[in-house]
N, C-alpha and C positions, 0 to 999 in steps of 0.2 A: 243617186247621189252625187253623180257627176253633173246631171242636169242642174241639180241645187247649186253646185259649184260655179257652173258657167254663168248661171243666172247672176250670182253674188259677183262674178267678176265684171259682168256687162254693167251692172249698177254702179260699180265702183269706177267703171271706165268712163261713165257719163260724167261723174263728178270730176274725174282727173282732168277731162277734155274742156270743162267749162272755165270761165274766168272766176277770180275770187268772188267778184261782185255779184255774179250769179248764183254762186253757191251760197253766199250769205242770204241773198233774196230768197231762195228755194228753203232754206232752213230757217227763215225768219229770225235771223240774228244779225249781229253787227261785229265789227271789229274789236268793240269792247265786250262782246258776249251777250248774254241774256242775263235777266235779273234772277235773283233769287227765288222768287215767287213763281216766275215762270218755269224755273228749273224744277220746283217742286210739282207743279202741274205736268210737266213733259215725264218726270219720274213716274207718276200714277199711269201715264198714257203707255211708256216704253217699258216700264218696269226697272228692277235692278239691273244694272250693268254687270252681269256675270254670265259665265258660261259654265252651265251645269252639265259635266258630261254624263254623268249618270244620276239622274234624279232620284233621291231616296224615295222608296214607296211610302204610302200612308201607312199608319200603324195597323190598319186592320189588314192590309196586305202582309205586313210584317208577321202579324198574328197567325195568319194561315200558313205563311211559309214554316212556322215554328213546327207545324204538324205534318210538315212533309219531310219524312226522313223514314229509313227502312225499319226501325223499331216500331213504329206507329202504323206503317204500312202492314206488318205481320200481325198486329193487334186488331187490326181492323179486318183482315182475312179470317183471323179467329173469331171475331165476333159474328162475321156473316156466315162462317160454317157452323157456330154455335146456334144462331138464328134458325138455319135451316133444320139442324138435327133436334134441336131442344124445343123450338116453338113451332115452326111450320109444319113438321111432320110428327109432332108429339100428339097423343090423344087429346081430345077436346078437355079443355078445363086443366091440363096437366102441364102445360107449356111453363118451362123454367128460364126466366129471365135473369137470373143471378149471374150467370157468367158474363153475359152483355153488360149488365151493370158494373161488373168488376172491371171490365175490359175499359168501359166508357171513363170510370174514373182513373184508371192508368193512364189512358190516353190525354184526358184533361190535365192531370198534374204534370205530366212529362213535357207537354206542349206550351202549357202556361208559364211554368217555370222557365223553360228556355226561352220564351218570348221576353218575359220580364228582365232577365239577365242580359240578353243580348240588345235589347232596346235601352235598357239603362246604360250598357257601355258603350253604345253607339252615341246615345245623347251626350254623355260625359266627354266623348271624344270630338263632338261638334262643339261643345261649350270651350273646350281648350283651342280648338282651332280658331273660333271666333275672336279670339283674344289677339290674334295677329292682324295688323292693320296695314294695308298697302294703300298709298295715297297718290293723288295726281295734283298738279298745281294749276289752277284754272282762273281764268278772268271773268268775273261778273260785273255787269254794267252798274250796279247799284252799290257794291262793295269793294271792287277792286280785285286785287290778285289775291286768291286764298287757297289754302290746302285742304282738300276734302278727300273723303273714303273714295276709292276708286269705283266702288259699286254705286256712287251717287252721281257719276259722270251721265249727261244726258246729250242726244245730238243737239247741236247748236253752240255748245260749250267751246269756248276758246281754251286750248290746252297749251302750256308750255312745256317743252321738252328739253332734257339735258342728260348728260352723261349718267347711265345707272338708272334710268327710269324705263319702267314699263310702259309701253304704248297703251292708254286706257281705252281704246276704241279704234273703229276706222276713221283716220284723219285725212283730211285734205290739208298739204301743207301750204301756210300762208307765206312764211319766210323761214330760210334755213341758213345755218352756217357751218359748213363741214359736218353736216348732220349723217353720221354713219349708224346704220340700224341692223341688228342681226334677225334675219327672217329665216334662220334654220327650222324653226319649229313649223314653218308653213311650207318652205321651199326645200330644205334640205341642204341650203348653201351653206358651206361653213365659214366664207368669208363675208364680212359685213358689206352691204351695199350703200351707196350714198344717195340722199334723198335732196330733191330740189323742190323749189317753188312753182316752176313751171314745167310743162312737159313739152318735149321737143315737137317741132312743127309736124314732122312725119309721122310721129305717133298720134298726133291729134287727128291727121286725116286717116289713119288705120281703122278698118271696121272691125278687127279683132286683135285685141290686146291680151296679152298674158299676165299673170300676177307680176312677175319680174319686170314687165313693161311699165308698170305704174310708178314712174320714179318720183311723181308728186304726192304719192298716198302712203301713209303708214297704216300698218294693221294691228288689230287688237292681238295681244299676246307675245308681240315682238318686243325688242329691247333695244334701247339707244346705248351703242358702244361709245361714241364719241360726239362732240359738236353740241349744238343747240338748234332749236327750231320752235316755230309756234303754227298750231294746226287747228282746223275746225272739225269738231267731231260730226262725222255724217251717218255713223251707224254705231250703235252698242249692243251689249249682250248677244241673244240669240241671233239678232239681224246682223251681226258682223260676219265677215267672211270665215273667220275662225268658229263662229256658231254655226256655219252653213256645213263645216267639216268635221264639227266636234264627235260626231259619232264613229267616223272612221279613225279618230285619233284615240278611241278608248281601246285600252288593252296593249298600246303599242309599247308600253314600257317593259323594258327586259325584267324577267323574273329575278326577285331578289333571293339571298341565299335562304331566308325564312320561308318563302314559297316552295323554293327547290326542296328544302328540307320536308316539309308537309307532304308535297307531292311524293317523295321517296317512302315515306311512311306509309302513306295511302296505298302505294302500289304494293308495299310488302303485306298489308293486311288483306289486300284483294287476293294476293297469291295464296295466302292461307285458307281463305275463304272458299276460294275457287277448288283448293285441294280436298277441304274438309266436307263441303256441302254433299257432292256426290257419294262419297263414301258412307257418310251417316244415312243418307237417304236409302242406299241400296241395302246396307246391312240391317236396318230397322225393318226394312220393307220385306226382306227374306225371312227374318227371324220372328217377325211379330204378326205378318199375314196382313196387315193393313196397310196398303200403298197411301192412302189419303192421310192417316195418322203419321205415318213415316214421313211424308212431304210437309206437313207442319212441323212436326220436331225438327227437321233438318232445316227447315227456315228459320225456326227459333235459335237454332245452334249457330247458324251462319250470322244472325243478328247478334246473338250474343259474343262472337268473337271480336266485334267491333266496339271499339270505345266509343259508345252512342253520344255521350255529351262532349265530344271532342271539338266540334265548332263553337259550342257555346263556352266551353272551358278556355279554349284559346282566345276567344273574343274577350272573356271577364278578365284573363290574365292580362292581356294586353293593355286593357280599359285601366285596370288597377294600377298597372306599372305606369300609366300616362298619368292619372291622378297623383300618384306618389312623386312623379318626377316634376309635376307642376307645382307641388309644395317646396321643390327645391329650385323654382324659378327656371323651369325648363319646359317649353310646350312642345308636345308631339304632334306634327301634322299628319303623320302616316304612322298607324298603329303597329304595323309590322316591322317598323324601322327600330323599334325597342329592342327586338331580338338581335337585330343587326349591330346595335349599337354595343350590347353586351359581348356579340361574338368579335368585335373590333380587335385587332392586335396590332395595328399600325394607325396612329393618328398624325394626319399631315396638316401643318398651320403655318400661317405666317407669324412673325414674331411679334408685330405691332399689335399691342391692346390685349394680346393673349399672355405673352411673357411679360410684356411692359405695361406701364401704367395707362398707355393711350393717351397720355397728356403730353404732347410734345412742346417742348420749351425751346424758344430760340435763344441761344446764349451768346453767339458771335455773329458778327457782320463785319467783314474785312475784306481788304485788297488781296492782291495775288501775293503780297509779302507776309500776310497774317496781321495786319495793322487795322485798327478799327477804322470803317469808313462809312460815313453817314450817307453818301452818295448810292452805295451798294444798297443799304437799307431802303433809302426811297424809292430806288428803281423797282426792288422786289415788292415793296408795298403797291405801287402802281400797278405793277404786275398782277398781284394777287387780288386788288380791289376792283379792276375794271374786267376781269375775266369772268365769264357767265356760266361756265362749265362747272362739274362738280367739284365744290371746294373741299380739299381734304384737310387732315389735321395740320399739315405743314403750312397752308394757306391761313388757317385760323391763327396759328401761332406767329406768323408774319404780322397780321393786322392787329392782333392784340399787343404786341410787342412796340409796333409802329405808333399805335395811339398812346401807349405809355412814353413813348419819346416825343410826343407833341404833334404828331402828324394828323391834321384835321381834315375829315372827309369833305366838309363844305368847302373848304378854300382849295383843295385838290380839284374838286369839280368845277370851281370857277376859272381855274388856271388850265386844266387839261380838259381835252374832248376825245372820248374814244371813237377812232374811225374803223377799226375792225380787230378780230382776233384770229389765231390759229390755234383752235382747241388742242388739249393735251390727248395723246394716244399712247397705247402701251408699246409702240414700236419706236417711236421717236422718243418717248420718255422726257418730253419737254413740252411747254406751252408758250405762246407770245400774244402779246396785244400790240396794237399800233395806235398810238396817241398823237394828238396835234395840240401844240401850244402856241402862246404869243398871239399878237394883234394883227389885224389885217395888214397884209404887206411885208410882214416879217414872221409868218407862221413857220414853225418848226415841226415836222413829223419825225417819229423815232419808232423804232422796233425795239421792244424791250421783251427778252426771253429769260427764262428761268427754268432749271429742270436738272436731270441726273449730269454729274460732272462730265462723264466721258461722252454724252450725247450733246452737252451744250459746246464743249471744247472742240468737237469734230465739226462745228459749222462755225467756229471763229478762225479769222485770218490774222486778227491783230489782238493787242493785249495793251492795258493801261499798266505801265511798269515805270516805277520811280517817276510818275508825274507826267509821263509821255506816252503817246500810243505809237506803239511800235509793232513791226511784223511778229507775229507769234512763232518763235522759232521751236525746234525740237528740244533745245536745251531748256528754254524757259518752261515747256510743257513738263519735262523731266522733273523740274524744279516745283512747279504747280501740284504735279500728282504725288511728289513726295510729302508736301505739307498736308494735302488731304488724307493721305494714307495715315499720317501721323494722328490726324484728327479722328480717323475711323478706328485706330487702334484704342484711341480713348473713349470709344463708346459712342461718338458723334456721328450724326447722318450729316452729309454735306450736300448742298444744293450750289450749283453755279448761276451766276447772273451775268448776262451780256446785253449789249445794245447796239443799234445801228441807227446813225441819224442820216436825214435826208433820204429818206426811202420815196419810192415813186408816189406821187400825188394822185395817180389815176389807178383805176381798175380794182380788182378784188384781190385781196392777199390770201396767199397760201404758203405751204411748205417750202416751196420754190424760193420764197423771199428769205428764208432762214439761212443765209450765207454771208461770208466776208464780215461776219460780226466782229464786235470788238469784247474780248472778255474783261469784265470790271472787278470781279471778286467772288466771294463766298459767303454763304449762310451756314452755320453750325448749329445744329439742333440735339437736343437730349430727350430721350424717352426712357426714363429710369425704369429698372425691373421692378414688377410687383413683389411686395414683401412675402406674399403667400405663393408665388411661383415655385420656389425650390420645393415647398412642402408638397405642392401640386404634382410636380415632376417626378418626385420620389413614390406619391401614392399610386399614380399610372403604372410607373414602372413595376413596382410591386404587385400591380395586377395584370401584369403581362402586356402593357400597352407601350409599344416603341413609339417615340416622337421624332417626326422628321420635319425640318423647317424648310418650307417652299416661300421663297420670297424674291421680289424684284430687287432688293436693297442689296447693298454692298456686303460681301462675304466676310469682309475683316470687323465690320460692326455686329453682324450677326453672329460671328464666333464669339465675341467678347460677351455678348448679351447670353449666349448659350452657357459660357463658363460660369457667368455670375449667378445663373439660376440652377445649375447643376445637371445640365445636359452634356453628356460625354460625345464629344464630337469624333465620329470614326473616320469621316471623310468629307471633302467638299466638292461640288461639282458645278460648274457655272454653265448657264444657258447655252452660251456659245461653244463649248465643249461638247453639250449634247447634242447640237445641231450636225455634228460630224460623225454621229454614232448611230448605229442600227438599233432595233429594238432588243434584238438578241444581244448587242454589246451593253446596252443599258442594263438589261436583266442581270448581267454578270456583276456589276457594281452597286445597283440600286440597293440592296440589303446593307452594304458596308458604306453607304453614304449618308451622313446626317443632315447636312446642309446643301440645299439646292438653291443657288442664288443667281441673282441678275435674269430671272425668268420671265419670259413671255407668257400671257395665258394659256395658250396652246400647249406650251411646255409643261405647265403644271398639270394639265389633264392628260398629257403623255404619261408623266410619271405614276399617276394614279393607275392609269390603265396597264403598265408594265408590272406594278405592285400586285395588282389583282390576278395578272397572268401567272404570277410566281405563288399563287395560293393565298395570299394575305386578304382579311377583311379590313378594309380600309375606309377610314372615317376621313372627311376634310372640313375643316372648319374655315369659313370664309364669310367676309361680309363687303367685299367690293365687286367691280362689274368685271375685273380680271380673274375673279374667282369663279364665276358662273360655270365655264366649260369643264373645270375641275371638279366641281360639285355634282355636275350630271354624271361624271364618271364614277364617283365614289359609291361604296356600298351604302353608306350613310353620310347624306350631307347635313351639315350642321352651320347654322347661322346665328345672327345674333338681333335683337329687336331694332336697333338702330342701323341695320346694314341698309345697302341700297335695295330697290324694290326687287331687281332681278335676282340678287342673292336670295332674299326671302322667299321668292317664289320658287327657287330652286332647291330650297332646304327641305328636308325631312324632320328636322328637329330645329327648334329655335330656343336660344338661351336668351333670358331676359338680363343676363348679367354675364359678361365676357369674362368668365374665371374657369381656369383648368379645374379647380377643385369641384366646380359644379360638374364637370365633364365626367370626373372620377366617380362622382355619385350616380350619375346617369348610367355609366358602364356597370356598376353594381346592381343598379335596379333592373338594366337589361338582362343581366345574368341571372338575378332573381326569377325574373318572368320566364325566361326560357327554362330554368331548372324546375319550376312547378307544371309547366306544360309538358316537358319531356318526362317528369316523373310520372304524371297521370298516364301518358301514352304507354310508357315501359311497363309500368306496374299492372295497369289494367289489361293491356294486351297480352302480357305474359299470363296473368290469372284466368283470363277467359280462355286462352290457348289450353291451359292445365286442364279446365272444366271441359273443354271439348275432347281433349286427350282421353279423359276419365269417361266420358261419354261414348267413345269408341270402343272402349274396352267393356264397358257395362253392355252395350248394345249387342255385343258379340255373344255373351253369356246369359243375361237376363231374359226371362220369359215375359217381362213387361219393360215399358220405357223407364229408364232411371229418373225421369222426372217429366211431368207433363209440359206440353209447350207453353201454357199460361204459367205454370209456376217458374219455368225458365225464365221468361219474359219478366215476371215479377221480380225474381231475384236480380236480373239484370237492372231493372228499373231502380229498385231499393240501393243497390250498389252505387249506381251512376248518380242518383240524387245526393247521397252522402259525399261523392267525390266533386261536387259543384263547390266545395269549400276548399279544394287544392289551390286556387288562386291565392288563399290567404296563409297557405302554410310557411313555416318559417324554413329558411335555407341556410344550411350550414356556412359559417364565414370562409372555411377552406375552399369551398366550392366554386365560390365567386372570385378567387384569386387568379384564376387562368381564363383566357378566352374559351369559350364553349361554342361548338359547332355542330350542326346536325350530323347524325352519324346512324343512318337506317340499318347498316350493317351490324353495328353495337347492338340495336334495340332487337335484331334479330336473334343474335346470340344470347341476348337477355332472356328472349322469350323461350329459346330453346333449353337454357339452363333451368330457369326457374319455374317454367309452366309444367314440364313432367314431373318435377319434384313435388308438387302438390298431389299428383296423381296418385303417388305412392300412399299416401293418407286416405285419399278417395277410396282406393281400393281395400284399404284397411277398414274403412267405414262401411264400404258395400258387404265385405266379408261378415263383419260384425251384426249388420241390420239383418243379413239374409239368413245366417246361420244362428244368430242368438236373440236379437230383439224380436224379430218376426215371430218365430217359434214360442218365445217365453209369453208374449203378450196374447197369442192367438190359439196357443195350445198345440202346435204342431208345424212340421215343415211345409211350405209352399206346396209342394206336389201332392201332399196328403190332405190338404183342405178341400172343402167344397168351393164351388165357383164364387159364391157371396163373399166368403172369407178369403178368397185369393185377390179379390178386389180391395179388402181392406188391408191385406198383406202389403200390396202393392203401394198403396196409400201411405202406410206407415214407413215403408222404405224411402219413398220419394220426400216424405216429411223430414226424415232423418237425413238425408243427403241434402235437401234444401238448407236446413239449419247448419250443418258441418261447412257446407260449401260457402255460406255467407261469412261464418266465423273465420275461417282460414283465409278466405279471400280478403276480407277487411283486416284482421290483425297483422297479415304480411305487410301490408301498406306501412304500418309503424316501422317495420323491420327494414324495408327496402328504401323507405324515404331518405334514408341517411346511411353513410358508411359507418358511423359511429354506433355504439350500444344504444338502442331505441330507450327512452325516457331517461336514462341516465346520462348519457353523453348528448343527446338531442331530443328535446320535447317538441311534439308537434304544435302546430299553430291552434290556438283555442277553437276556432271554428271547425276546423278539421277534427279535431278530437271530439267536439261535442256532437257533430252531425254522424260521425262513423259510429259512435257510442250509441246514439239514439236508433240508428238503424239496426244495430245488433240487438238491443231491446226489444224494438218493436217486433222484427221478424223472428225471434226466439219465441215471443209470446202469440205470434198470429195463428199457429196451430191450433191452440186454445180457444179460439174466438170461432163467431159464426162466419167472419169474413175467410178465415182459414179452411172451415168446412167448404165453402162455396169454391174455393181454390182447390179442393179435393185432398185437403190435409187431413192428419189424424193427430190426437195429443200425444206425446211422446212419453214414454215411462221414465221416471226420475233416474234410474241407474243409466239410462241412456247417456246422460251429461256426464255422470262419473266414470263410467267404463269405456266411452267411446269419444266423445266432445272433447273432454280435458286432454286425453293421451293424443288425440290427432291433432289438437292445437299445439301443444307441447313439442310433440315430435317433428311437426312441420316447421314451426319457428326455429328449433333448434338446428335442423337441416338447412333452413333457409340461411341463417346465420353463418354456418360452415360454408356453404356455397358461396355467400358474399364475400368471404374472406379470399377465396380462391379466385373469384371473378376480378375482386380488386387487384390481386397481383398480377392477372393475366392481361387485365384492360386498363388498369389505371384508375377509371372512375366507374361508377355505375351506370350512367347514362351518357 
């Protein structure tokens, strides 16, 4: 792998050292790019521009994998043993293939069903993921500048980069302006690095360059933080540097709460298996005399304790949840994020577009005294029109308002010429353009800046005050801030506008030139609250989700919006106050703070990290470049379809509609998904544990196996097949009102409470079968019968327990799937009811069929059902209902 990486760097270093003209020649391109026809040809040669970390295997590999599990392993082992004993060593012409055929049927049904369900689930998930588009802006020789899907980018394409873009391939920079790129995905550097069009001479002469030395190269998978640039694509897809290291990046993502929960439950089941297997093996070996039969039976018991369909049911549950959420305009990129969505108890979000309409309207343009001023509007319009970075809602509002007031873009372009710009970044919170106007001999250059009030005022030394330009004193500053605060209190967001004339005619402009400026005035914007926001806030609060606002905006404006939509503000914390606090100090106040204002991107990420350390499951809703670090820290990252590329790539879930009500629906769907997964695990594991507990008791006293290995596996298969409908079960409304998290300890208690309870009625069934049914049917007690009838006695006993076990195991599902009274207070989902009832009917009649005979079963007498089965079922369900009440009082919830 290291060798592949070094080769990749060497190849990129060659492009970095060459002149642009040479690079264009090598790639057979031009400064205007390639034609669309040539791009199609290259796409066929180089393939789609995508990094596939883990290529999905072909369907036939998936089919084979569906047959790789302990259940099928034991069945195959039994088939081999049956072949040896019943066919290979049988007298000529007397070989019995029936057991092998039955096993093959069971293997086929189990494997094919699992394959169909999992393949269908994965296909649905891929369809949903394909709905999310990431694009790149490229120049093609025959059609000009166009936006295309990122997977259509090919070597030789000319790509335009701006803030918020994902770099769509390995690029050689042609020109750049304050282009800062985040390379953390490749280098681990937390700070963005600046990219230039040329490599320094000393590096051109160096024989060995590292990735960080390639200052005129951008790499696929990195993201643009600020500035702009143009580059030519030198490599795409698997041929990029990211492609060469993709394998090493697989699996580096931290475990989610969902994965941790599954792992905890798996460890719990393994402990039970490790405890039970040797005990069953030794007891049956000692009491029955056949150690081979004891091994087969112990293996069957070990498999029986495991919820065999767990992987398939988990996948089906998650896929069903994803499809259900898609109907609510929510696309799930990572299936297991659905459970994290449901477990979320804190949602962090900005206010713009979430609490508000995301339709910013410019309502005032004024001087420092609050009077309307056309010059302030014109300078703001010029700033927004000529900047090439990411245009936000404020820029759009300025441009639309300016056009309504008669500002003609074509006239402006004849009067003004753009010289340079200083792009926006989240530290300065302002951006500037340098414009030139006038005719030769009397040209005028000016720097126009707009941005957050405090940040713009901080670079101003002068102010336009009552028609004159005078020094900006502390008294005037205080007057200005009082006016801005009043606008904020009215719910308006305010930007400041400043300018400086006669700027240097030479050189490249940068942040250092933003000084000694003249404060001109202000722009005031309104972003009204959404009508649905108060209802959504109430719905989320009702479902146990607390909302915290993380914003770069003014705390006064944010507080007013929160008040209008019904968010109770418990506390406000500013970014500058956070900087002086340790993580431990922040942990003390983070729960009691609702608004975090004036934040930088790293501060948002820090808040998420601290909330998680306090045990919260945190969701973050973001759509901007500054949201990406926080999204990576969150348990579940949520974005919107019109977000910047880096936000969409960081997201687990994407909303096609930026609406908190949609989030509430997603939370509920996540909790339903989790409910049905944990329902299956807890109920199945407890029932299986009860069966194993019963087997241990029976093995110690019975002179024969309580059930043959094949019967036990068939019972397990039948039950698990009926449980494949669990993803479609109904979930009680009160269950989804609070966040739910994995709790392996509670599942263990659930198994210990309800598992042995079933053994009471299994023992009742044993006694009735051994002392009543057997003697009544065969005319004597087991020990008084000849050897042939003893075999029939054992078969009758095993059949009776097979039927009773399936009935009690299935019927208790209805009892334990809800904390209400079954059927009266909560009816199961139709698919679950239909499949479980079908399983009961089929397995009740199996002993009366040829198939049952091949399984070693016998027809049961009618009085068995009246005297044994009905009392056992009624008694067990009554006890389970009683225990359920006690369990709920102690633990609050069943699962």
